[in-house]
C-alpha positions as CSV (number, residue, x, y, z in Angstrom):
1,X,37.5,59.9,81.1
2,X,36.9,58.7,77.5
3,X,39.0,55.9,76.1
4,X,40.3,58.3,73.4
5,X,42.5,60.1,76.0
6,X,44.6,57.0,76.8
7,X,48.1,56.7,75.3
8,X,49.5,53.6,73.7
9,X,50.4,51.0,76.4
10,X,48.0,52.3,79.0
11,X,45.6,49.8,80.6
12,X,42.4,50.9,82.4
13,X,39.1,49.5,83.7
14,X,35.9,50.3,81.8
15,X,33.5,52.2,84.0
16,X,30.7,52.9,81.5
17,X,29.7,52.3,77.9
18,X,27.5,55.1,76.7
19,X,25.7,56.0,73.5
20,X,22.5,54.8,71.9
21,X,21.2,51.3,72.9
22,X,22.3,49.9,69.5
23,X,25.8,51.3,70.0
24,X,26.0,49.9,73.5
25,X,25.0,46.4,72.4
26,X,27.5,46.4,69.6
27,X,30.4,47.5,71.9
28,X,29.3,45.0,74.5
29,X,29.3,42.2,71.9
30,X,33.0,43.1,71.2
31,X,33.9,42.8,74.9
32,X,33.6,46.4,76.1
33,X,31.7,45.7,79.3
34,X,31.7,47.5,82.6
35,X,34.6,46.2,84.8
36,X,36.5,44.8,81.8
37,X,40.2,45.8,81.2
38,X,41.2,47.5,78.0
39,X,44.7,48.3,76.8
40,X,45.5,50.8,74.0
41,X,47.9,49.2,71.5
42,X,48.1,52.2,69.1
43,X,46.4,55.4,68.2
44,X,46.2,57.2,64.8
45,X,44.2,60.4,64.5
46,X,42.0,59.4,67.5
47,X,41.2,55.9,66.0
48,X,42.4,53.1,68.3
49,X,43.6,49.6,68.2
50,X,42.9,48.1,71.6
51,X,43.4,44.8,73.4
52,X,40.3,43.5,75.2
53,X,39.7,40.0,76.4
54,X,42.8,38.8,74.6
55,X,41.7,40.1,71.2
56,X,42.8,43.1,69.2
57,X,40.0,45.3,68.0
58,X,40.1,48.5,65.9
59,X,37.5,51.2,66.8
60,X,37.0,54.6,65.5
61,X,37.3,57.9,67.4
62,X,33.5,58.3,67.7
63,X,32.9,54.8,69.3
64,X,36.0,55.1,71.5
65,X,34.7,58.4,72.9
66,X,31.6,56.6,74.2
67,X,33.7,54.2,76.3
68,X,34.5,55.7,79.7
69,X,37.4,54.4,81.8
70,X,38.8,55.0,85.2
71,X,41.8,57.1,85.7
């Protein structure tokens, strides 16, 4: 399930980071790695503010859709 489907306050484990190699490396550099926990803080029009590795990060809908989480 893509990260975009989570509601504010939900926490899940990242199962896969997809997309082009360049996109994967960028997301991994921000902390989006397989097995990591991500919590959605807020969502506006599909764009997300998430908490990952004790940091808050804003990502757009397109990037968030490439991050798959367990459900």
